[in-house]
N, C-alpha and C positions, 0 to 999 in steps of 0.2 A: 416219455421218459426214451429215451437213446438204448435200443438192445445192442446188448455183447454180441460178440461172433470173433470167430478165430483169426482175424487179420488187426492184431493190434488196437483192437478195441474196447473202450474201456465204456461202464456205465455214469453218464455225467448228466451236466444237468440241462433245462433244455434252452437252447441256444436261439441264437438271433440273427437268420438271416436277410442279406438283400441280394436277390436273385434278377438281373438284367436280360429283356427280353423274354419278360416271362409267359407271353400269351398265346404263346406254339411251342410245340416242339419238345426238347428238351426243357426248357425252362417250364414250361408247364409241368412236365412229370415231377421233375425236381423237387417243385412247390407242394405241390399234392404228396410225396412222400414223406416232403422234412414236416410238413402239416401232419402228417400221419403218425410220425416219429416222435411227436409230441412240442416240435419247437413251435417258432412263432416266423415269420416269411415275413418283407417286403419286398412283394412282387412289382417289378417296374415294367410300364407298358408307353408306348407311343402314343398311344390313344386309347377310346374308351376302357376307363379303368376299370366303370359299374358291373360291366359286360362279363370283362376276367371274375370278380368278384362275385356277380351271379354262377358263374361256372364253378367255382370252388363253394359252393353254397352257401355265400357271405359269413365262413367262417372264420369265428372270434378273434382268432389269433394269426390273420390274414387281416393286412395290409396292405392295397393295392392304389400303386402313384404312378404319376405324370415321370416318365425321364426319357427327353432326345439323349442320348449317350456325347450326341456330338456339343454338346453345353453343358463346360465345366463349371459354371453359377450353379446350373438345375442341379448338377452331381453333386456339390458341394452341399443345397438345400436338402436332398433329399437323405445324406448322410446323417447333418444338423438331426433331421426332424426323426430320422430312427433313435437315435442317440436319445434325441430331448421325450420322444413314447418310452422306449425302452431302455434305457440305462447303458445301454454298450451298443458295439459287431459285433457277432462270431465268426460269420461266413459269408465272405463275399464273394459269388458266386458271376464272374466274367462272361457272360453267356450269349449274348448277343453277337451275333457278325452275320454276317451274308458271305456269298460264292459267286465268283467269276470265273466263268467258262471260256477261254481265250487261249489261243497259241500265244505265247510270248510276244509274236510282232505281230498280231490285230489290235489288239486292245490299242484306244485311243488314252493318252493324257486322263485325261478326265475319268475318264473309267476306273483307271488304274486308282488313282489317287480316291475315288468314291472308295472304293477297295479298303486302300489303309484308314480312311477317316472314319469308317466305321470297327474294322476289326485290329487296328493298332492303336491310331489316336482316339477312339473313342473309349477302348479299354482300360486307356492308360487316365482321358479323364477322372475315370470311374476313378482307379485305384487310385492318385492321390486326392480326390477326397474322401476317400474312407481312411488312407493312413493314418492319418495326423489322429485319429480315433482310436486305430489299435495299436498305436506309439503308445500313445498313452495309458492305453490300457494296461498295456505291457502283456496282451494274448491276441488271438485272431487267426484268420486261417482264408488267403487270398487263394480259390479256385477260378485259375485262366484255363478258359478252351482251345486248343490248337487244334487238331487233327491230324489221320492218318497222310495228311498233305505235308505237318508241319516237322514230319520224318523223312517223308520218302517223296521225291516233287512226281511228280507226271507229266505224259502232255496233255494240253488242255485245260491243267491247273497249275501250271508255272507261277501264275502272276497271286492267282490265289495262295497259292503255299505256301510263296514267299514272303506273306502275312503273317503266316501261322508258324513258318520258320521264326519271324521275328517275338512273337510270341513266346514262343521255345526258350529265348534268348532271355529275352525281358525276366521270366517268374524264373530260370538260375541263377539268375545275377539277385535279384529279389529275394529268393532264397535264402540265398551266402548276406546280406543286406539286413534281413530281417530275424537271424535267428538269434541273435546276443540280445532282440529286444524281447524274445519269445514269442515270436509272430511266425508264422506258416505259409508257403507256398509249393503250389501245388501246378503245375499244368497237366491237361488230362488229355490224350491223344485220343479219339474215337472214330472209330473207322467208320463204315457203310451202317448205317440205322435207319429204320423204317421211318421217316420222320416227312415233314415235307419243302426240306431243304433244295431240293432238286426240282419246285414247284416257287412258280409264284415271285412275290416279291423278295424273298430267301435268294434267288440266282440271276446275273446276270450273265447273258451272253453277248458275248460282244458282236457289235454290229457291223466289224467289218469281218470276212470270210476271203478266206486268201487259198484259191484253191490248191496251191502245193503243199499245204498239213494237210489236204483229205484225209491221207492215213495215218495220221496222227493224231494232230486236234479236233481234227472232223470226225472222224473214227470213235472217240471218247463223246462229241457233241449227241451222237446218234444213240450211246448205250447210257448217256446218261437221261434221254428219254426212257429206256428199255427196261431202265433197273430201277425207276422211282415207283417209292411202297410197297418194292421189293426186296430191299435190303435185309440181309440177313442180322442185322441187331434188331435188338427189342429194346427203345425208348426205357421200357418201364423199366426193366436188369439196370437198364445204365443210373438210372435214377437211385435204384436203391443203391447202387455201387457211388455215387456218390456223397450218399445219405451215411454209409459206413466209411467213407473216407472222410467228412467233415467229424464225426464222431474218435476218430484213432487220437491219439495222446502223440502217432510219432508219425505223422503222414509221411511218403514218398513225396520228392523234387518232382518224378514222372510217372503219371500213370495212362500205361495204353490202356485202352477200351476196346476188344471184338477183339475175335480168332483174327480177324483179316489187319487188323493194326501189329499183329505182334506178329505174326509170319511178316507181312512187308519189314518190319525193320528187322528180322533176324534176316533176310534178304537183302538186306541191303549191309550190315553187317557184314554177314557173311565175302558178299561182293567186295567191297571196303577193304577186307582181310585179302581177297585176291590181287588186286590192283597194289597193294603191298607188299606184298612178299609180290610180284614181280620187279615193281619201280623203289626196292628197297635199299640197293646201292646208291641211287641218284637222291633217295632221299637222307640218306644218313651224311652224305657226301657235301653236305653246304653252309658246314661249320668254317670261321674263322679256325685255321691249323691249329693255333695256342688251345681253341676251345675243344677241337678233335683230340689232340693229342693229350690233355686232362681226363678227357671223356674215355680213353683207353687206357 
């Protein structure tokens, strides 16, 4: 059973999860935490499902299956098989994603499209595959992963951030559209957590490097190498937070996780407020005269 705490979480029946990108990082830790809470998990991987099952001790409530999130037919098969096996889907965690480290000008069209294919179009293919089951149930919770970069862009990450800005907007709209159907949607914005995200297959660095960006995106390339596996966030604590989120009867639409994310968001809001104050007369001076007179 899930354990109640003070975050609007009540004791509920065991849930059935689908978690994408479960082979490592957040996906692996969330799978482990969900199983420990008494839930059932369908963990998706792109290869070697037996290997992941073994890493979790061949847990009896774990089903590992192949899924390329770019393949919508395969995603629909995974969703249908989950319902056939376990009777329902309670939680979809769209965790699978990839990074793109590049100045906006540096990335090729192909590099940018690959990032969108995973972070936006892949997420949407899995979401479309699961939603008919959640609508039929009139219950369920979609948890999409954005990023600190989905709340505030930074040099070197602008194109990647744009994919996460898209996830923020998609999830906000989903929350509105699904609320009357009893289905929840939450977008989670993690900060820098100590995973392999800055290494290997998780991150693409644009092949082109433009010297004029040495002080901005170039510096970020160097920093990314320096902070890898030294990030402040604890993935196990992150996973525990996701399990609490999944158990909440009234989950938030937005959940930033990490002190760095919270600080970045507050700094952005403060900067936005300053710009609004400086440009206030221009901002409010653009309505038609009849509208402006009515407002006055």
